[in-house]
C-alpha positions as a Markdown table, in Angstrom:
| # | Residue | x | y | z |
|---|---|---|---|---|
| 1 | Unk | -190.0 | -82.0 | 58.3 |
| 2 | Unk | -186.3 | -80.7 | 58.6 |
| 3 | Unk | -183.6 | -83.6 | 58.1 |
| 4 | Unk | -182.5 | -85.5 | 61.4 |
| 5 | Unk | -185.7 | -84.6 | 62.7 |
| 6 | Unk | -187.4 | -87.3 | 64.5 |
| 7 | Unk | -191.4 | -87.3 | 64.8 |
| 8 | Unk | -194.0 | -88.2 | 67.1 |
| 9 | Unk | -197.6 | -87.8 | 67.5 |
| 10 | Unk | -200.6 | -86.8 | 70.0 |
| 11 | Unk | -204.0 | -86.3 | 71.0 |
| 12 | Unk | -202.7 | -82.9 | 72.5 |
| 13 | Unk | -199.9 | -80.7 | 72.3 |
| 14 | Unk | -199.6 | -77.7 | 74.6 |
| 15 | Unk | -197.4 | -74.9 | 73.8 |
| 16 | Unk | -196.1 | -73.7 | 77.3 |
| 17 | Unk | -196.1 | -75.0 | 80.2 |
| 18 | Unk | -197.5 | -71.9 | 82.7 |
| 19 | Unk | -200.7 | -71.7 | 84.9 |
| 20 | Unk | -202.4 | -72.0 | 81.5 |
| 21 | Unk | -200.2 | -74.6 | 79.8 |
| 22 | Unk | -199.4 | -77.3 | 82.8 |
| 23 | Unk | -203.2 | -77.2 | 84.2 |
| 24 | Unk | -204.6 | -77.8 | 80.4 |
| 25 | Unk | -202.3 | -80.9 | 79.7 |
| 26 | Unk | -203.0 | -82.2 | 82.9 |
| 27 | Unk | -206.7 | -82.4 | 82.3 |
| 28 | Unk | -206.4 | -83.3 | 78.9 |
| 29 | Unk | -204.2 | -86.4 | 80.5 |
| 30 | Unk | -206.7 | -87.1 | 83.3 |
| 31 | Unk | -209.5 | -87.1 | 80.3 |
| 32 | Unk | -207.3 | -89.5 | 78.6 |
| 33 | Unk | -205.9 | -88.4 | 75.6 |
| 34 | Unk | -202.0 | -88.6 | 74.7 |
| 35 | Unk | -200.8 | -85.0 | 75.8 |
| 36 | Unk | -197.4 | -83.7 | 75.4 |
| 37 | Unk | -196.6 | -80.6 | 76.8 |
| 38 | Unk | -193.7 | -78.5 | 75.5 |
| 39 | Unk | -191.9 | -75.8 | 77.5 |
| 40 | Unk | -188.6 | -73.9 | 76.1 |
| 41 | Unk | -187.6 | -72.4 | 80.2 |
| 42 | Unk | -189.5 | -73.7 | 83.4 |
| 43 | Unk | -192.6 | -75.1 | 83.9 |
| 44 | Unk | -194.6 | -73.2 | 86.0 |
| 45 | Unk | -193.9 | -70.2 | 83.7 |
| 46 | Unk | -193.8 | -66.6 | 84.5 |
| 47 | Unk | -196.5 | -66.7 | 86.8 |
| 48 | Unk | -194.6 | -69.5 | 89.3 |
| 49 | Unk | -191.0 | -68.7 | 88.5 |
| 50 | Unk | -190.5 | -64.8 | 87.8 |
| 51 | Unk | -194.0 | -63.4 | 89.0 |
| 52 | Unk | -197.0 | -64.3 | 91.3 |
| 53 | Unk | -195.1 | -66.2 | 93.4 |
| 54 | Unk | -191.7 | -64.7 | 94.2 |
| 55 | Unk | -193.1 | -60.9 | 94.4 |
| 56 | Unk | -196.0 | -62.7 | 97.0 |
| 57 | Unk | -193.0 | -64.4 | 98.6 |
| 58 | Unk | -191.2 | -61.3 | 98.8 |
| 59 | Unk | -194.1 | -59.6 | 100.1 |
| 60 | Unk | -195.3 | -61.9 | 103.0 |
| 61 | Unk | -191.5 | -61.2 | 104.2 |
| 62 | Unk | -190.8 | -57.8 | 103.9 |
| 63 | Unk | -195.0 | -57.4 | 105.2 |
| 64 | Unk | -193.4 | -59.3 | 108.2 |
| 65 | Unk | -190.1 | -56.9 | 108.9 |
| 66 | Unk | -191.9 | -54.4 | 108.6 |
| 67 | Unk | -195.1 | -55.2 | 110.8 |
| 68 | Unk | -192.5 | -56.0 | 113.7 |
| 69 | Unk | -190.5 | -53.1 | 113.1 |
| 70 | Unk | -193.9 | -50.9 | 113.5 |
| 71 | Unk | -195.9 | -52.8 | 116.3 |
| 72 | Unk | -195.2 | -49.8 | 119.2 |
| 73 | Unk | -198.9 | -49.6 | 119.7 |
| 74 | Unk | -199.4 | -53.1 | 120.5 |
| 75 | Unk | -196.3 | -52.8 | 122.6 |
| 76 | Unk | -194.1 | -54.7 | 120.7 |
| 77 | Unk | -190.8 | -53.1 | 120.0 |
| 78 | Unk | -188.3 | -55.0 | 117.3 |
| 79 | Unk | -185.5 | -53.7 | 115.4 |
| 80 | Unk | -185.4 | -56.6 | 112.9 |
| 81 | Unk | -182.3 | -57.5 | 111.0 |
| 82 | Unk | -182.8 | -58.3 | 107.1 |
| 83 | Unk | -180.8 | -60.5 | 105.0 |
| 84 | Unk | -181.5 | -60.1 | 101.7 |
| 85 | Unk | -179.5 | -62.9 | 100.6 |
| 86 | Unk | -181.1 | -65.0 | 102.4 |
| 87 | Unk | -184.7 | -63.6 | 102.2 |
| 88 | Unk | -184.5 | -64.2 | 98.2 |
| 89 | Unk | -183.2 | -67.6 | 99.2 |
| 90 | Unk | -186.1 | -68.2 | 100.8 |
| 91 | Unk | -188.3 | -67.3 | 97.9 |
| 92 | Unk | -186.1 | -69.5 | 95.5 |
| 93 | Unk | -186.6 | -72.5 | 97.6 |
| 94 | Unk | -190.5 | -71.6 | 97.2 |
| 95 | Unk | -190.2 | -71.2 | 93.7 |
| 96 | Unk | -188.0 | -74.9 | 93.3 |
| 97 | Unk | -190.5 | -76.6 | 95.4 |
| 98 | Unk | -193.6 | -75.3 | 93.7 |
| 99 | Unk | -192.3 | -75.8 | 90.2 |
| 100 | Unk | -190.8 | -79.3 | 91.2 |
| 101 | Unk | -194.2 | -80.0 | 91.8 |
| 102 | Unk | -195.6 | -79.2 | 88.7 |
| 103 | Unk | -193.3 | -81.7 | 86.5 |
| 104 | Unk | -194.0 | -84.1 | 89.2 |
| 105 | Unk | -197.7 | -83.7 | 88.6 |
| 106 | Unk | -197.8 | -83.4 | 85.0 |
| 107 | Unk | -195.7 | -87.0 | 84.5 |
| 108 | Unk | -197.7 | -88.6 | 87.5 |
| 109 | Unk | -201.0 | -87.7 | 85.6 |
| 110 | Unk | -199.0 | -89.3 | 82.5 |
| 111 | Unk | -198.4 | -86.3 | 80.4 |
| 112 | Unk | -195.6 | -86.1 | 78.2 |
| 113 | Unk | -193.2 | -83.5 | 78.9 |
| 114 | Unk | -190.6 | -82.0 | 76.1 |
| 115 | Unk | -187.9 | -79.1 | 76.7 |
| 116 | Unk | -187.6 | -77.0 | 74.0 |
| 117 | Unk | -189.5 | -73.8 | 71.4 |
| 118 | Unk | -192.4 | -75.4 | 69.3 |
| 119 | Unk | -193.6 | -73.7 | 66.6 |
| 120 | Unk | -196.1 | -74.3 | 63.8 |
| 121 | Unk | -195.0 | -76.2 | 60.7 |
| 122 | Unk | -199.0 | -77.0 | 59.4 |
| 123 | Unk | -202.0 | -77.2 | 60.7 |
| 124 | Unk | -201.4 | -80.1 | 62.9 |
| 125 | Unk | -197.9 | -80.4 | 63.3 |
| 126 | Unk | -195.2 | -78.8 | 65.4 |
| 127 | Unk | -192.0 | -78.5 | 65.2 |
| 128 | Unk | -190.0 | -78.5 | 68.3 |
| 129 | Unk | -185.7 | -77.1 | 68.5 |
| 130 | Unk | -184.3 | -77.6 | 71.4 |
| 131 | Unk | -182.0 | -75.7 | 73.5 |
| 132 | Unk | -178.1 | -75.9 | 73.3 |
| 133 | Unk | -176.1 | -77.0 | 70.2 |
| 134 | Unk | -176.3 | -80.0 | 68.0 |
| 135 | Unk | -179.5 | -81.2 | 70.7 |
| 136 | Unk | -181.5 | -80.8 | 67.0 |
| 137 | Unk | -185.5 | -80.4 | 67.1 |
| 138 | Unk | -188.1 | -82.5 | 67.1 |
| 139 | Unk | -191.8 | -82.8 | 65.2 |
| 140 | Unk | -194.9 | -83.3 | 67.0 |
| 141 | Unk | -198.0 | -84.4 | 65.2 |
| 142 | Unk | -201.2 | -83.6 | 66.8 |
| 143 | Unk | -205.1 | -83.7 | 66.5 |
| 144 | Unk | -205.3 | -80.7 | 69.0 |
| 145 | Unk | -202.5 | -77.3 | 70.1 |
| 146 | Unk | -203.5 | -75.6 | 73.0 |
| 147 | Unk | -201.2 | -72.2 | 72.6 |
| 148 | Unk | -200.1 | -71.4 | 76.1 |
| 149 | Unk | -197.0 | -68.9 | 75.2 |
| 150 | Unk | -198.0 | -66.4 | 77.8 |
| 151 | Unk | -196.1 | -62.9 | 78.1 |
| 152 | Unk | -193.5 | -61.1 | 78.4 |
| 153 | Unk | -192.6 | -58.0 | 80.2 |
| 154 | Unk | -192.9 | -54.7 | 77.7 |
| 155 | Unk | -189.5 | -52.5 | 76.9 |
| 156 | Unk | -189.9 | -49.3 | 76.3 |
| 157 | Unk | -187.6 | -47.1 | 73.7 |
| 158 | Unk | -184.7 | -46.1 | 75.4 |
| 159 | Unk | -184.7 | -48.4 | 78.0 |
| 160 | Unk | -184.1 | -51.8 | 77.0 |
| 161 | Unk | -183.7 | -54.5 | 80.1 |
| 162 | Unk | -179.9 | -54.7 | 80.6 |
| 163 | Unk | -180.1 | -56.4 | 83.9 |
| 164 | Unk | -177.5 | -54.3 | 85.7 |
| 165 | Unk | -179.1 | -50.2 | 85.4 |
| 166 | Unk | -182.5 | -51.0 | 84.1 |
| 167 | Unk | -184.1 | -53.8 | 85.1 |
| 168 | Unk | -187.5 | -55.8 | 84.2 |
| 169 | Unk | -189.7 | -57.2 | 87.0 |
| 170 | Unk | -188.6 | -60.4 | 86.8 |
| 171 | Unk | -185.3 | -58.9 | 87.1 |
| 172 | Unk | -185.7 | -56.9 | 89.9 |
| 173 | Unk | -187.4 | -60.4 | 91.6 |
| 174 | Unk | -184.1 | -61.8 | 91.3 |
| 175 | Unk | -181.6 | -59.4 | 92.6 |
| 176 | Unk | -180.1 | -60.6 | 95.6 |
| 177 | Unk | -179.5 | -57.1 | 97.3 |
| 178 | Unk | -181.0 | -54.4 | 97.2 |
| 179 | Unk | -180.3 | -51.1 | 95.7 |
| 180 | Unk | -180.0 | -47.4 | 97.7 |
| 181 | Unk | -182.5 | -46.1 | 95.2 |
| 182 | Unk | -185.0 | -47.2 | 92.7 |
| 183 | Unk | -186.9 | -45.5 | 90.2 |
| 184 | Unk | -190.1 | -47.7 | 89.2 |
| 185 | Unk | -191.7 | -46.1 | 85.8 |
| 186 | Unk | -195.0 | -47.1 | 85.9 |
| 187 | Unk | -198.0 | -46.8 | 89.1 |
| 188 | Unk | -199.8 | -50.6 | 87.8 |
| 189 | Unk | -200.0 | -53.1 | 89.6 |
| 190 | Unk | -196.4 | -54.6 | 89.2 |
| 191 | Unk | -194.9 | -51.2 | 90.1 |
| 192 | Unk | -196.6 | -50.8 | 93.2 |
| 193 | Unk | -196.2 | -54.3 | 94.6 |
| 194 | Unk | -192.2 | -54.3 | 93.9 |
| 195 | Unk | -192.0 | -50.7 | 94.9 |
| 196 | Unk | -193.5 | -51.5 | 98.3 |
| 197 | Unk | -191.5 | -54.6 | 98.8 |
| 198 | Unk | -188.4 | -52.2 | 98.2 |
| 199 | Unk | -189.6 | -49.4 | 100.4 |
| 200 | Unk | -189.7 | -51.6 | 103.1 |
| 201 | Unk | -186.4 | -53.0 | 102.8 |
| 202 | Unk | -184.9 | -49.6 | 103.1 |
| 203 | Unk | -184.8 | -48.5 | 99.5 |
| 204 | Unk | -185.7 | -44.6 | 98.2 |
| 205 | Unk | -188.5 | -45.2 | 95.6 |
| 206 | Unk | -189.4 | -43.1 | 93.1 |
| 207 | Unk | -192.1 | -44.2 | 91.0 |
| 208 | Unk | -192.5 | -42.2 | 87.7 |
| 209 | Unk | -196.1 | -42.6 | 86.1 |
| 210 | Unk | -197.1 | -40.8 | 82.8 |
| 211 | Unk | -201.0 | -40.9 | 83.7 |
| 212 | Unk | -202.2 | -38.8 | 86.7 |
| 213 | Unk | -203.4 | -41.6 | 88.5 |
| 214 | Unk | -202.1 | -45.1 | 90.8 |
| 215 | Unk | -203.8 | -48.3 | 89.3 |
| 216 | Unk | -205.4 | -47.3 | 86.4 |
| 217 | Unk | -208.7 | -49.1 | 86.2 |
| 218 | Unk | -209.2 | -49.7 | 89.5 |
| 219 | Unk | -212.0 | -47.3 | 91.2 |
| 220 | Unk | -210.2 | -44.4 | 93.1 |
| 221 | Unk | -211.8 | -44.7 | 96.4 |
| 222 | Unk | -210.1 | -48.6 | 96.2 |
| 223 | Unk | -206.6 | -46.9 | 95.2 |
| 224 | Unk | -206.4 | -43.8 | 98.1 |
| 225 | Unk | -206.0 | -45.8 | 100.6 |
| 226 | Unk | -203.0 | -47.5 | 98.3 |
| 227 | Unk | -201.5 | -44.2 | 97.7 |
| 228 | Unk | -201.5 | -43.2 | 101.3 |
| 229 | Unk | -200.3 | -46.1 | 102.5 |
| 230 | Unk | -197.2 | -45.9 | 99.8 |
| 231 | Unk | -197.1 | -42.3 | 100.6 |
| 232 | Unk | -196.3 | -43.1 | 104.6 |
| 233 | Unk | -193.4 | -45.4 | 103.3 |
| 234 | Unk | -191.4 | -42.6 | 101.5 |
| 235 | Unk | -192.4 | -43.9 | 98.4 |
| 236 | Unk | -192.6 | -40.7 | 96.0 |
| 237 | Unk | -195.1 | -40.7 | 92.9 |
| 238 | Unk | -194.4 | -38.4 | 90.3 |
| 239 | Unk | -197.4 | -38.0 | 88.1 |
| 240 | Unk | -197.7 | -37.0 | 84.4 |
| 241 | Unk | -194.8 | -37.9 | 83.7 |
| 242 | Unk | -193.4 | -40.2 | 80.6 |
| 243 | Unk | -189.6 | -41.3 | 81.1 |
| 244 | Unk | -187.7 | -40.8 | 77.7 |
| 245 | Unk | -184.2 | -41.4 | 78.7 |
| 246 | Unk | -181.2 | -42.3 | 80.7 |
| 247 | Unk | -177.6 | -41.7 | 81.1 |
| 248 | Unk | -175.3 | -43.6 | 83.8 |
| 249 | Unk | -173.2 | -41.2 | 86.0 |
| 250 | Unk | -170.4 | -41.2 | 88.2 |
| 251 | Unk | -173.1 | -42.5 | 91.3 |
| 252 | Unk | -175.3 | -44.0 | 89.0 |
| 253 | Unk | -177.7 | -43.6 | 86.7 |
| 254 | Unk | -180.1 | -40.1 | 85.7 |
| 255 | Unk | -183.4 | -40.9 | 85.0 |
| 256 | Unk | -185.2 | -38.3 | 82.4 |
| 257 | Unk | -189.0 | -37.7 | 82.3 |
| 258 | Unk | -191.0 | -35.3 | 80.6 |
| 259 | Unk | -195.0 | -34.4 | 81.1 |
| 260 | Unk | -197.4 | -33.5 | 78.7 |
| 261 | Unk | -195.8 | -29.6 | 78.1 |
| 262 | Unk | -192.5 | -30.4 | 77.0 |
| 263 | Unk | -191.2 | -30.0 | 80.3 |
| 264 | Unk | -188.5 | -32.1 | 81.9 |
| 265 | Unk | -187.7 | -33.7 | 85.5 |
| 266 | Unk | -184.6 | -35.8 | 86.6 |
| 267 | Unk | -184.5 | -38.4 | 89.1 |
| 268 | Unk | -180.8 | -39.8 | 90.5 |
| 269 | Unk | -181.1 | -42.9 | 91.2 |
| 270 | Unk | -178.7 | -46.0 | 91.2 |
| 271 | Unk | -181.2 | -48.6 | 88.7 |
| 272 | Unk | -184.7 | -47.8 | 87.3 |
| 273 | Unk | -187.3 | -50.8 | 86.6 |
| 274 | Unk | -189.5 | -50.8 | 83.6 |
| 275 | Unk | -193.2 | -51.9 | 84.8 |
| 276 | Unk | -195.4 | -50.8 | 82.2 |
| 277 | Unk | -196.9 | -53.7 | 81.1 |
| 278 | Unk | -196.2 | -56.8 | 79.7 |
| 279 | Unk | -197.1 | -58.2 | 76.1 |
| 280 | Unk | -198.3 | -61.6 | 74.6 |
| 281 | Unk | -195.6 | -64.0 | 73.0 |
| 282 | Unk | -197.4 | -65.2 | 69.8 |
| 283 | Unk | -194.2 | -64.1 | 67.5 |
| 284 | Unk | -192.5 | -67.2 | 68.0 |
| 285 | Unk | -194.7 | -69.7 | 66.8 |
| 286 | Unk | -194.6 | -69.5 | 63.0 |
| 287 | Unk | -198.5 | -68.4 | 63.0 |
| 288 | Unk | -198.6 | -67.8 | 59.3 |
| 289 | Unk | -197.8 | -72.0 | 58.9 |
| 290 | Unk | -201.6 | -72.2 | 60.0 |
| 291 | Unk | -202.7 | -69.1 | 58.3 |
| 292 | Unk | -203.2 | -67.5 | 62.3 |
| 293 | Unk | -202.9 | -63.4 | 62.6 |
| 294 | Unk | -203.0 | -62.6 | 66.2 |
| 295 | Unk | -204.9 | -59.2 | 66.8 |
| 296 | Unk | -203.8 | -55.7 | 66.9 |
| 297 | Unk | -202.8 | -55.9 | 70.3 |
| 298 | Unk | -200.8 | -59.1 | 69.2 |
| 299 | Unk | -203.4 | -61.7 | 70.9 |
| 300 | Unk | -205.5 | -64.2 | 69.5 |
| 301 | Unk | -209.0 | -64.3 | 69.2 |
| 302 | Unk | -211.1 | -67.2 | 71.1 |
| 303 | Unk | -214.6 | -68.1 | 71.2 |
| 304 | Unk | -216.4 | -69.2 | 74.5 |
| 305 | Unk | -214.2 | -72.6 | 74.3 |
| 306 | Unk | -211.0 | -71.1 | 74.1 |
| 307 | Unk | -210.7 | -72.1 | 70.2 |
| 308 | Unk | -209.1 | -69.7 | 67.5 |
| 309 | Unk | -210.1 | -69.6 | 63.9 |
| 310 | Unk | -208.5 | -72.3 | 63.3 |
| 311 | Unk | -210.5 | -75.3 | 64.4 |
| 312 | Unk | -207.8 | -77.5 | 66.0 |
| 313 | Unk | -205.8 | -74.4 | 67.9 |
| 314 | Unk | -206.6 | -73.4 | 70.9 |
| 315 | Unk | -205.4 | -69.7 | 72.8 |
| 316 | Unk | -205.5 | -69.7 | 76.2 |
| 317 | Unk | -204.3 | -67.3 | 79.1 |
| 318 | Unk | -201.8 | -64.2 | 78.3 |
| 319 | Unk | -202.4 | -64.7 | 74.4 |
| 320 | Unk | -206.5 | -64.9 | 74.6 |
| 321 | Unk | -208.4 | -62.4 | 74.8 |
| 322 | Unk | -208.9 | -60.5 | 78.6 |
| 323 | Unk | -206.9 | -59.9 | 81.6 |
| 324 | Unk | -203.5 | -61.3 | 82.0 |
| 325 | Unk | -203.9 | -63.1 | 85.3 |
| 326 | Unk | -203.0 | -66.9 | 86.1 |
| 327 | Unk | -206.5 | -68.1 | 87.2 |
| 328 | Unk | -208.2 | -67.1 | 84.4 |
| 329 | Unk | -205.5 | -69.0 | 82.5 |
| 330 | Unk | -205.9 | -72.0 | 84.1 |
| 331 | Unk | -209.6 | -71.6 | 83.9 |
| 332 | Unk | -209.2 | -71.1 | 80.0 |
| 333 | Unk | -206.8 | -74.5 | 80.3 |
| 334 | Unk | -209.1 | -76.9 | 81.4 |
| 335 | Unk | -211.7 | -75.8 | 79.1 |
| 336 | Unk | -209.5 | -76.0 | 76.1 |
| 337 | Unk | -208.9 | -79.7 | 77.2 |
| 338 | Unk | -212.4 | -80.3 | 77.9 |
| 339 | Unk | -213.6 | -79.3 | 74.7 |
| 340 | Unk | -210.9 | -80.9 | 72.6 |
| 341 | Unk | -211.2 | -84.0 | 74.2 |
| 342 | Unk | -215.3 | -83.7 | 72.8 |
| 343 | Unk | -217.2 | -82.4 | 76.2 |
| 344 | Unk | -219.9 | -79.6 | 76.4 |
| 345 | Unk | -217.4 | -77.1 | 77.8 |
| 346 | Unk | -217.7 | -73.5 | 78.1 |
| 347 | Unk | -215.9 | -70.0 | 79.2 |
| 348 | Unk | -218.0 | -67.9 | 81.8 |
| 349 | Unk | -216.5 | -64.9 | 82.8 |
| 350 | Unk | -219.1 | -63.1 | 84.8 |
| 351 | Unk | -216.9 | -63.9 | 88.4 |
| 352 | Unk | -213.2 | -63.3 | 87.2 |
| 353 | Unk | -211.9 | -62.3 | 90.5 |
| 354 | Unk | -208.6 | -59.7 | 90.5 |
| 355 | Unk | -206.2 | -59.0 | 93.3 |
| 356 | Unk | -203.6 | -56.1 | 93.8 |
| 357 | Unk | -201.0 | -57.4 | 96.5 |
| 358 | Unk | -200.6 | -53.9 | 97.3 |
| 359 | Unk | -200.5 | -52.1 | 101.1 |
| 360 | Unk | -203.2 | -52.7 | 102.0 |
| 361 | Unk | -204.5 | -55.1 | 99.5 |
| 362 | Unk | -207.1 | -54.3 | 96.6 |
| 363 | Unk | -209.4 | -57.2 | 95.0 |
| 364 | Unk | -212.2 | -57.0 | 92.7 |
| 365 | Unk | -214.6 | -59.4 | 91.1 |
| 366 | Unk | -218.2 | -59.0 | 89.0 |
| 367 | Unk | -219.7 | -55.8 | 88.1 |
| 368 | Unk | -218.9 | -52.0 | 90.0 |
| 369 | Unk | -222.4 | -50.2 | 91.1 |
| 370 | Unk | -221.4 | -47.7 | 87.3 |
| 371 | Unk | -220.8 | -51.2 | 85.2 |
| 372 | Unk | -224.1 | -52.3 | 86.9 |
| 373 | Unk | -225.9 | -49.3 | 85.8 |
| 374 | Unk | -224.6 | -49.7 | 82.4 |
| 375 | Unk | -225.6 | -52.9 | 81.6 |
| 376 | Unk | -229.4 | -52.4 | 82.5 |
| 377 | Unk | -229.1 | -53.2 | 86.4 |
| 378 | Unk | -230.3 | -51.0 | 89.7 |
| 379 | Unk | -227.6 | -51.3 | 91.7 |
| 380 | Unk | -228.6 | -51.9 | 95.4 |
| 381 | Unk | -224.6 | -51.3 | 97.3 |
| 382 | Unk | -223.4 | -52.2 | 100.7 |
| 383 | Unk | -220.3 | -51.3 | 102.2 |
| 384 | Unk | -218.3 | -51.9 | 105.3 |
| 385 | Unk | -215.9 | -50.4 | 106.9 |
| 386 | Unk | -212.6 | -52.8 | 108.4 |
| 387 | Unk | -212.6 | -49.8 | 111.1 |
| 388 | Unk | -216.2 | -51.3 | 112.5 |
| 389 | Unk | -214.4 | -54.9 | 112.5 |
| 390 | Unk | -213.5 | -56.3 | 115.8 |
| 391 | Unk | -211.3 | -59.0 | 114.1 |
| 392 | Unk | -209.5 | -55.9 | 111.5 |
| 393 | Unk | -208.9 | -54.1 | 114.5 |
| 394 | Unk | -207.3 | -56.6 | 116.7 |
| 395 | Unk | -204.9 | -57.0 | 113.4 |
| 396 | Unk | -203.9 | -53.3 | 113.8 |
| 397 | Unk | -204.8 | -53.6 | 110.3 |
| 398 | Unk | -208.7 | -51.8 | 109.8 |
| 399 | Unk | -207.9 | -48.8 | 107.1 |
| 400 | Unk | -210.4 | -49.8 | 103.8 |
| 401 | Unk | -214.1 | -51.6 | 103.1 |
| 402 | Unk | -215.6 | -54.4 | 101.7 |
| 403 | Unk | -218.4 | -53.1 | 98.8 |
| 404 | Unk | -220.7 | -55.4 | 97.6 |
| 405 | Unk | -223.3 | -54.5 | 94.0 |
| 406 | Unk | -226.2 | -56.6 | 94.0 |
| 407 | Unk | -229.5 | -56.1 | 91.1 |
| 408 | Unk | -231.9 | -54.5 | 93.6 |
| 409 | Unk | -235.0 | -56.0 | 92.2 |
| 410 | Unk | -233.8 | -59.6 | 92.5 |
| 411 | Unk | -231.3 | -59.1 | 95.2 |
| 412 | Unk | -228.8 | -61.1 | 93.1 |
| 413 | Unk | -225.1 | -60.2 | 93.8 |
| 414 | Unk | -223.4 | -58.5 | 90.7 |
| 415 | Unk | -219.8 | -57.9 | 91.8 |
| 416 | Unk | -217.4 | -56.8 | 94.9 |
| 417 | Unk | -215.0 | -54.6 | 95.6 |
| 418 | Unk | -212.4 | -54.8 | 98.4 |
| 419 | Unk | -209.3 | -53.0 | 99.9 |
| 420 | Unk | -208.4 | -53.5 | 102.8 |
| 421 | Unk | -206.4 | -56.8 | 104.7 |
| 422 | Unk | -206.6 | -60.2 | 103.0 |
| 423 | Unk | -208.6 | -58.5 | 100.7 |
| 424 | Unk | -207.4 | -61.4 | 98.5 |
| 425 | Unk | -208.6 | -63.9 | 99.8 |
| 426 | Unk | -212.0 | -62.3 | 101.0 |
| 427 | Unk | -213.1 | -62.0 | 97.3 |
| 428 | Unk | -213.2 | -65.8 | 97.0 |
| 429 | Unk | -216.5 | -65.8 | 99.0 |
| 430 | Unk | -218.0 | -63.2 | 96.8 |
| 431 | Unk | -217.2 | -64.6 | 93.7 |
| 432 | Unk | -218.5 | -68.1 | 94.8 |
| 433 | Unk | -221.6 | -66.2 | 95.7 |
| 434 | Unk | -222.1 | -65.0 | 92.1 |
| 435 | Unk | -221.3 | -67.9 | 90.1 |
| 436 | Unk | -224.2 | -69.5 | 92.3 |
| 437 | Unk | -226.3 | -66.9 | 91.5 |
| 438 | Unk | -226.8 | -65.8 | 95.6 |
| 439 | Unk | -228.6 | -63.3 | 96.0 |
| 440 | Unk | -228.0 | -60.2 | 98.9 |
| 441 | Unk | -229.8 | -62.4 | 101.6 |
| 442 | Unk | -228.1 | -65.7 | 100.5 |
| 443 | Unk | -224.5 | -64.1 | 102.0 |
| 444 | Unk | -226.6 | -61.9 | 105.1 |
| 445 | Unk | -228.0 | -65.2 | 106.5 |
| 446 | Unk | -225.1 | -67.2 | 106.4 |
| 447 | Unk | -223.4 | -67.6 | 109.8 |
| 448 | Unk | -219.9 | -66.1 | 109.7 |
| 449 | Unk | -216.9 | -67.2 | 112.5 |
| 450 | Unk | -216.8 | -64.1 | 115.0 |
| 451 | Unk | -213.8 | -62.1 | 114.7 |
| 452 | Unk | -213.1 | -62.9 | 111.8 |
| 453 | Unk | -212.4 | -60.2 | 108.4 |
| 454 | Unk | -215.1 | -62.6 | 106.5 |
| 455 | Unk | -217.8 | -61.0 | 108.6 |
| 456 | Unk | -217.2 | -58.3 | 106.7 |
| 457 | Unk | -218.7 | -59.6 | 103.5 |
| 458 | Unk | -221.8 | -60.9 | 105.4 |
| 459 | Unk | -222.2 | -57.5 | 107.3 |
| 460 | Unk | -221.6 | -55.1 | 103.4 |
| 461 | Unk | -224.5 | -57.3 | 102.4 |
| 462 | Unk | -226.6 | -56.9 | 105.5 |
| 463 | Unk | -226.2 | -53.3 | 104.5 |
| 464 | Unk | -227.1 | -53.3 | 101.4 |
| 465 | Unk | -230.5 | -55.0 | 102.7 |
| 466 | Unk | -230.7 | -51.7 | 105.1 |
| 467 | Unk | -230.9 | -54.0 | 108.5 |
| 468 | Unk | -226.3 | -53.5 | 109.1 |
| 469 | Unk | -225.8 | -54.1 | 112.8 |
| 470 | Unk | -222.1 | -52.6 | 113.3 |
| 471 | Unk | -222.3 | -50.2 | 110.7 |
| 472 | Unk | -224.6 | -47.2 | 110.1 |
| 473 | Unk | -227.7 | -47.9 | 107.2 |
| 474 | Unk | -227.4 | -45.0 | 105.7 |
């Protein structure tokens, strides 16, 4: 212990107050464990403060403006005036409401809140360094520790974030005005979501992507509508180019990128956003103190109970293996808390949904057809286009489809892929169906409200069974 430290004890110490950490802390406290949550920045973590919520607020706001300005076919003529400053102020209000709510929920559930940066000082002790000069430090003795320190944007050589010319996604979402032009490095989900927002605000957007595809990892038929819509919005996507340098000019900056043959291209822009992914934050934890070593990805390996190789230390969310998703982190946090309390909880990843809030949205859950085949199933596939959905047509947004994948022999749903309006919402029904062990017949025979987009999930299951009503069975 450092001289002058104050020492306290707790059953469960949670390091990090994001969607994994604060959920773990609340759940642990609900079970009756004395719980201390340590957060070095802002309760709610990246998701609520700098990522999911700010980006979705901006996506919604720009969708409203863009939709109003492009509704002539409905007989609506409008030329919306967008005050970006007020839009950002509204977005910040949403964030403040949610983060304030997290703090209140923690306190109401009896969680002890502590601000500072935590690192291990031994197998049952954390040292928490409080921010600011003269604030001192504190030691926490714990029975169990749940590591939920999240992730941060990856920097690439030559493009260190300066908040002026080179922005991270966090900095881009905090802008109170937009530039005339932006080069976005990376056509992953973060790059394409923010590119869409910027384009709808009138920014001249060029995306530079090292690979030959957008939204790598998603099936091509899901990304094709997004690519088409991005093109319609004026977003230029340059594939097969790796950004390698930038320099300031009288008019802004010039970004240089190189292809695999050594040829270079230059792009004049006002600012550059680097969105090439995120990396787990485990280097602040002094893991040597507990003889725990991250894997080559910087993550902490865990078992189905979220335990690391150290018996009383758990890892959840972005520092644990698997996709970096807030809802995955929350579930892992609940399981870790329950296991710490001695309950027989365990993780099940068969139905983890993922959503990309591009225009149109993409959402997936479970297995694709190829993945199902690789796992030994003979898949039955059903598909329903939104162009055949009465509700989709009444929204003016009927591009895309719902696809379901099931085991042909048993009919059990194995997965689903959706691209189109409200895909992020629709995937929940099919995720529940997979989790509940539902069959195609179960979903197809469930009466769905008409007219709704959700009917498309029922129709896709009927299609897989060969008796779709509103699309041809072929």
